[in-house]
C-alpha positions as semicolon CSV with decimal commas, in nm:
position;residue;x (nm);y (nm);z (nm)
1;X;0,000;-0,002;-0,010
2;X;0,135;0,330;-0,098
3;X;0,159;0,591;0,147
4;X;-0,075;0,843;-0,004
5;X;-0,347;0,517;0,057
6;X;-0,264;0,492;0,379
7;X;-0,278;0,872;0,480
8;X;-0,658;0,838;0,305
9;X;-0,719;0,557;0,509
10;X;-0,633;0,711;0,848
11;X;-0,913;0,793;1,044
12;X;-0,817;1,060;1,208
13;X;-0,923;1,377;1,042
14;X;-1,045;1,181;0,752
15;X;-1,310;1,366;0,614
16;X;-1,133;1,707;0,639
17;X;-0,815;1,530;0,513
18;X;-1,001;1,355;0,177
19;X;-1,156;1,725;0,126
20;X;-0,832;1,882;0,107
21;X;-0,676;1,597;-0,082
22;X;-0,983;1,633;-0,344
23;X;-0,944;2,022;-0,329
24;X;-0,584;2,032;-0,404
25;X;-0,580;1,784;-0,701
26;X;-0,872;1,962;-0,839
27;X;-0,730;2,279;-0,836
28;X;-0,369;2,226;-0,841
29;X;-0,397;2,080;-1,236
30;X;-0,704;2,332;-1,312
31;X;-0,535;2,636;-1,223
32;X;-0,167;2,548;-1,365
33;X;-0,316;2,535;-1,700
34;X;-0,527;2,828;-1,666
35;X;-0,222;3,044;-1,572
36;X;-0,055;2,829;-1,903
37;X;-0,301;2,914;-2,150
38;X;-0,449;3,245;-1,988
39;X;-0,236;3,408;-1,760
40;X;-0,415;3,433;-1,462
41;X;-0,330;3,323;-1,120
42;X;-0,607;3,158;-0,893
43;X;-0,671;3,419;-0,658
44;X;-0,727;3,633;-1,007
45;X;-0,915;3,390;-1,154
46;X;-1,142;3,350;-0,807
47;X;-1,256;3,735;-0,843
48;X;-1,296;3,670;-1,185
49;X;-1,542;3,371;-1,194
50;X;-1,739;3,544;-0,890
51;X;-1,846;3,843;-1,114
52;X;-1,940;3,634;-1,399
53;X;-2,168;3,363;-1,152
54;X;-2,275;3,719;-0,909
55;X;-2,225;4,025;-1,138
56;X;-2,115;4,371;-0,954
57;X;-1,990;4,244;-0,639
58;X;-1,696;4,451;-0,325
59;X;-1,363;4,302;-0,308
60;X;-1,501;4,255;0,061
61;X;-1,754;4,051;-0,063
62;X;-1,541;3,842;-0,310
63;X;-1,365;3,776;0,056
64;X;-1,724;3,698;0,256
65;X;-1,763;3,433;-0,085
66;X;-1,468;3,333;-0,130
67;X;-1,301;3,264;0,217
68;X;-0,992;3,420;0,045
69;X;-0,784;3,735;0,264
70;X;-0,803;4,076;0,166
71;X;-0,446;4,075;0,092
72;X;-0,484;3,811;-0,171
73;X;-0,824;3,968;-0,305
74;X;-0,693;4,289;-0,322
75;X;-0,365;4,221;-0,514
76;X;-0,591;4,007;-0,786
77;X;-0,861;4,263;-0,830
78;X;-0,540;4,517;-0,874
79;X;-0,430;4,304;-1,126
80;X;-0,727;4,232;-1,327
81;X;-0,793;4,564;-1,352
82;X;-0,401;4,660;-1,471
83;X;-0,481;4,401;-1,744
84;X;-0,856;4,528;-1,794
85;X;-1,039;4,217;-1,703
86;X;-1,232;4,379;-1,419
87;X;-1,353;4,741;-1,416
88;X;-1,470;4,937;-1,065
89;X;-1,707;5,190;-1,017
90;X;-1,791;5,400;-0,655
91;X;-2,078;5,245;-0,528
92;X;-2,392;5,457;-0,511
93;X;-2,498;5,345;-0,218
94;X;-2,152;5,434;-0,007
95;X;-1,887;5,599;-0,203
96;X;-1,601;5,460;0,004
97;X;-1,651;5,104;-0,173
98;X;-1,594;5,049;-0,528
99;X;-1,784;4,801;-0,667
100;X;-1,555;4,595;-0,948
101;X;-1,761;4,432;-1,224
102;X;-1,595;4,246;-1,531
103;X;-1,537;4,364;-1,849
104;X;-1,640;4,210;-2,171
105;X;-1,238;4,073;-2,202
106;X;-1,334;3,931;-1,831
107;X;-1,579;3,770;-1,940
108;X;-1,451;3,598;-2,255
109;X;-1,177;3,475;-2,051
110;X;-1,367;3,311;-1,801
111;X;-1,606;3,116;-2,019
112;X;-1,266;3,040;-2,212
113;X;-1,187;2,910;-1,901
114;X;-1,482;2,675;-1,794
115;X;-1,441;2,391;-1,995
116;X;-1,114;2,344;-1,845
117;X;-1,269;2,325;-1,455
118;X;-1,591;2,124;-1,641
119;X;-1,328;1,883;-1,777
120;X;-1,153;1,785;-1,466
121;X;-1,460;1,792;-1,293
122;X;-1,599;1,512;-1,487
123;X;-1,273;1,325;-1,441
124;X;-1,264;1,364;-1,108
125;X;-1,652;1,210;-1,050
126;X;-1,596;0,916;-1,316
127;X;-1,548;0,646;-1,047
128;X;-1,930;0,777;-0,923
129;X;-2,269;0,655;-1,087
130;X;-2,530;0,894;-1,132
131;X;-2,719;0,812;-0,807
132;X;-2,355;0,832;-0,594
133;X;-2,285;1,208;-0,750
134;X;-2,660;1,321;-0,640
135;X;-2,592;1,207;-0,329
136;X;-2,217;1,348;-0,293
137;X;-2,412;1,706;-0,460
138;X;-2,686;1,676;-0,187
139;X;-2,391;1,594;0,094
140;X;-2,146;1,859;-0,030
141;X;-2,478;2,157;-0,049
142;X;-2,559;2,087;0,291
143;X;-2,197;2,145;0,420
144;X;-2,132;2,450;0,226
145;X;-2,536;2,584;0,270
146;X;-2,534;2,599;0,556
147;X;-2,611;2,897;0,820
148;X;-2,404;2,902;1,142
149;X;-2,102;3,058;1,231
150;X;-1,869;2,793;1,100
151;X;-1,816;2,925;0,789
152;X;-1,754;3,292;0,894
153;X;-1,441;3,456;0,769
154;X;-1,147;3,536;0,961
155;X;-0,882;3,711;0,795
156;X;-0,545;3,592;0,923
157;X;-0,368;3,820;0,648
158;X;-0,232;3,455;0,448
């Protein structure tokens, strides 16, 4: 038995470690491809994806949605503004805040990159049949869509 199999079968923190393993092997590969093909780093793509799916957001909202630290989101915002993938307008409800919005170029980039994520997700889920996928989807939704303080974002500066 390989070291990978031994640690993935370990029962000390089985769910957390396995979820982390899946996330690392999913994101590592796909974000390397996004960087190579589109010259966009992970934190930058996460920003673009949020704006693509949700429309105008503040940088703080991106932090809250993703759990990413403020400094990471701030760097991504600045890079994407500089490269023309995002624009920032003043929030009419609060002039101290900036609302971020995708440009046409940013939207096209996300549209071009999404097939990479879909292909990687399909490969990850290939061992599961349709019923198992539905069960996994329901269980993950129950964990991530809950309304309690577990997922409150604490800015740890990472």
